[in-house]
C-alpha positions in Angstrom: 44.4 135.7 199.9 42.8 133.6 197.2 41.7 135.6 194.2 39.2 134.5 191.6 40.7 133.5 188.3 41.4 136.1 185.7 38.4 136.7 183.4 39.3 138.3 180.0 36.9 141.0 179.0 35.2 141.2 175.6 37.2 142.2 172.5 36.6 146.0 171.9 39.2 146.9 169.2 42.2 146.0 167.3 45.4 148.0 166.8 47.0 147.6 163.4 50.8 148.0 163.1 53.2 147.5 160.2 52.9 143.7 160.1 51.1 142.6 163.2 47.7 143.3 164.9 47.1 143.6 168.7 43.7 142.6 170.1 42.4 144.9 172.9 39.9 143.7 175.5 37.9 145.5 178.2 39.6 144.3 181.3 37.9 142.4 184.1 40.6 142.0 186.7 39.7 141.6 190.4 40.3 144.9 192.2 42.6 143.1 194.6 45.1 142.4 191.8 46.0 146.1 191.5 49.2 147.0 193.3 50.0 143.5 194.6 53.8 142.9 194.4 55.0 139.5 193.4 58.5 138.4 194.1 60.6 137.9 190.9 62.7 134.8 191.0 66.2 134.4 189.6 66.2 134.7 185.8 67.5 131.5 184.3 66.5 132.0 180.6 64.8 134.3 178.1 61.1 134.2 179.0 58.3 133.6 176.5 56.8 137.1 177.1 60.2 138.7 176.5 60.5 136.7 173.2 57.1 137.9 172.1 57.9 141.5 172.8 61.2 141.2 170.9 59.5 139.5 167.9 56.8 142.3 167.9 59.4 145.1 167.9 61.5 143.4 165.2 58.4 142.8 163.0 57.0 146.3 163.2 59.8 148.7 163.6 60.3 151.4 160.9 64.1 151.3 161.3 66.1 149.5 158.6 69.1 147.8 160.1 72.2 147.6 157.8 75.0 146.3 159.9 75.5 143.6 162.5 78.3 143.6 165.1 79.1 140.6 167.2 81.0 141.2 170.5 82.7 138.2 172.3 85.0 137.9 175.3 88.5 136.6 175.6 89.5 133.5 177.6 88.6 135.1 180.9 85.2 136.7 181.0 82.9 138.3 183.6 80.5 136.1 185.5 78.2 139.0 186.5 75.7 140.5 184.1 76.2 144.0 185.6 79.7 144.0 184.3 78.6 142.8 180.9 75.9 145.6 180.7 78.5 148.2 181.7 80.7 147.0 178.9 77.8 147.1 176.5 76.7 150.6 177.6 80.3 151.9 177.1 80.4 150.3 173.7 77.0 151.9 172.8 78.3 155.3 173.9 81.3 154.7 171.6 79.0 153.8 168.7 76.9 157.0 169.2 80.0 159.0 169.0 81.6 157.3 166.0 78.5 156.3 164.0 76.4 159.4 164.3 73.9 158.2 167.0 72.7 155.0 165.2 69.5 153.2 166.0 70.2 149.8 167.5 68.8 146.5 168.7 71.0 144.1 170.7 70.7 140.5 172.0 72.6 138.5 174.6 73.5 134.8 174.2 75.8 132.4 175.9 78.5 130.3 174.3 79.2 126.7 175.1 82.0 127.7 177.4 79.6 129.8 179.4 80.8 133.2 178.1 78.3 135.9 177.2 78.4 137.4 173.8 76.3 140.1 172.2 74.8 140.6 168.7 74.0 144.2 167.8 72.0 145.5 164.8 72.6 149.1 163.7 71.1 151.3 161.0 74.6 152.5 160.2 75.8 151.7 156.7 79.3 150.3 156.3 81.5 152.2 153.8 81.6 150.7 150.3 85.3 151.5 149.9 87.4 148.6 151.1 90.0 150.6 153.0 87.3 152.6 154.8 85.4 149.5 155.7 88.6 147.8 157.1 89.2 150.9 159.2 85.7 150.5 160.8 86.6 146.8 161.5 89.8 147.9 163.2 88.2 150.7 165.3 85.4 148.4 166.5 87.9 145.7 167.5 90.2 148.1 169.3 87.2 149.8 171.1 85.8 146.5 172.5 89.4 145.2 173.3 90.0 148.3 175.5 86.5 148.4 177.0 86.8 144.8 178.4 90.5 145.3 179.2 91.4 142.1 177.3 95.2 142.2 177.2 94.9 139.2 174.8 96.2 139.9 171.3 94.3 137.0 169.9 91.1 138.6 171.2 92.1 141.9 169.5 92.1 140.0 166.2 89.0 137.8 166.7 86.9 139.3 169.5 84.6 141.2 167.2 82.8 140.7 163.9 81.3 143.4 161.7 79.2 142.5 158.7 76.9 144.1 156.2 73.2 143.1 156.2 72.6 142.5 152.5 68.9 141.6 152.3 66.2 144.1 153.1 64.5 141.9 155.6 67.7 140.2 156.8 67.9 141.9 160.2 64.2 141.2 160.9 64.7 137.6 160.1 67.7 137.3 162.3 65.9 139.0 165.2 62.9 136.7 164.8 65.1 133.7 164.7 66.8 134.8 167.9 63.5 135.3 169.6 62.2 131.9 168.8 65.2 129.6 169.2 66.0 128.4 172.7 69.6 127.4 172.1 72.2 129.6 174.0 69.4 131.3 176.0 69.9 129.4 179.3 71.9 131.3 181.9 75.0 129.2 183.0 74.9 128.2 186.7 77.8 130.4 187.9 76.6 133.5 186.0 74.9 136.1 188.2 72.5 139.1 187.6 71.9 138.4 183.9 69.3 141.2 183.6 67.8 141.9 180.2 68.5 139.6 177.3 67.8 142.3 174.7 67.3 146.0 174.3 66.9 148.8 171.7 67.1 152.5 171.2 63.8 154.3 171.6 63.3 155.0 168.0 63.3 151.3 167.2 60.0 150.8 169.1 57.1 150.6 166.7 55.0 153.7 166.2 51.5 153.7 167.6 49.2 151.7 165.4 45.8 152.6 164.0 43.0 151.5 166.4 39.7 150.3 165.0 36.7 149.2 167.0 35.9 145.5 166.4 34.1 142.8 168.3 35.4 139.2 168.6 33.1 137.8 166.0 34.4 140.3 163.4 38.0 139.5 164.3 37.4 135.8 163.9 35.7 136.2 160.6 38.8 138.0 159.2 41.0 135.1 160.5 38.7 132.4 159.0 41.3 131.2 156.4 44.4 132.1 158.5 46.7 129.1 158.9 47.3 129.8 162.6 43.8 130.8 163.7 42.8 129.7 167.2 40.4 126.8 167.4 36.8 127.5 168.3 36.5 127.9 172.0 40.1 129.0 172.4 40.8 132.6 173.3 42.1 134.9 170.6 45.8 135.6 170.7 46.7 139.0 172.0 49.1 139.6 169.1 48.2 138.3 165.6 51.6 138.0 164.0 51.7 138.8 160.2 48.0 139.7 160.0 48.2 143.5 159.4 47.5 143.4 155.7 44.6 141.0 156.3 43.0 143.6 158.5 44.2 146.7 156.6 42.7 145.5 153.4 39.4 144.5 154.8 36.5 146.5 153.5 34.8 146.2 156.8 37.7 148.2 158.4 38.7 150.7 155.7 35.3 152.3 155.6 35.8 153.3 159.2 39.4 154.5 159.1 42.2 155.6 156.8 44.8 152.9 157.1 47.2 154.1 154.4 50.3 154.3 156.5 
């Protein structure tokens, strides 16, 4: 059945988060679109929508990540994403038990040899004392070694990396870099069932923003001197990255809502 093209409704409000702004419209979808199932093809790379969701979460979360863990596989590695996710879930369970239920955000990439590897951001703080910190390194390495059933002593020594995130916005910058770069995001041909490329604990998701009624003209006026503003005649972006302060500090908005959050 042929359906009429999607017609976006008028802008009715904006939702202001920590750093970004989401534009809300009154929908005008054809009733026939509701409930239609579309077949999802084989995932071959990280999609643009998934990148945007990750960037939004990383940019607006209240969680401060303090440690990054990198998990790699030995010479022989699984070619099925379901096995990789099982290993990841087992490692996350280990982290919850040993790091007091940390908040986390993880990403999946592929090395040149086709092996999957995982980067994980945690709000766990590494010990300052050298011996205690080295003990964490050893425990992480041993845990991952046993989870993947490596049996390769070289992998025991070099299969994981644990590092302190030193800059306040270091984790956010890393997550945004991951979201926007395309390298290592294509799924190797033999690899099956890749599933999700990233995930996070529930508390990492941004809290609900402050919603303020606005029409499109008012939104465009606030974006007048914004470097990335859409050209006249082009539809407003659904997410206005980095524009929260611009809207939060606007006198036209603050007189309608308390945005001190």
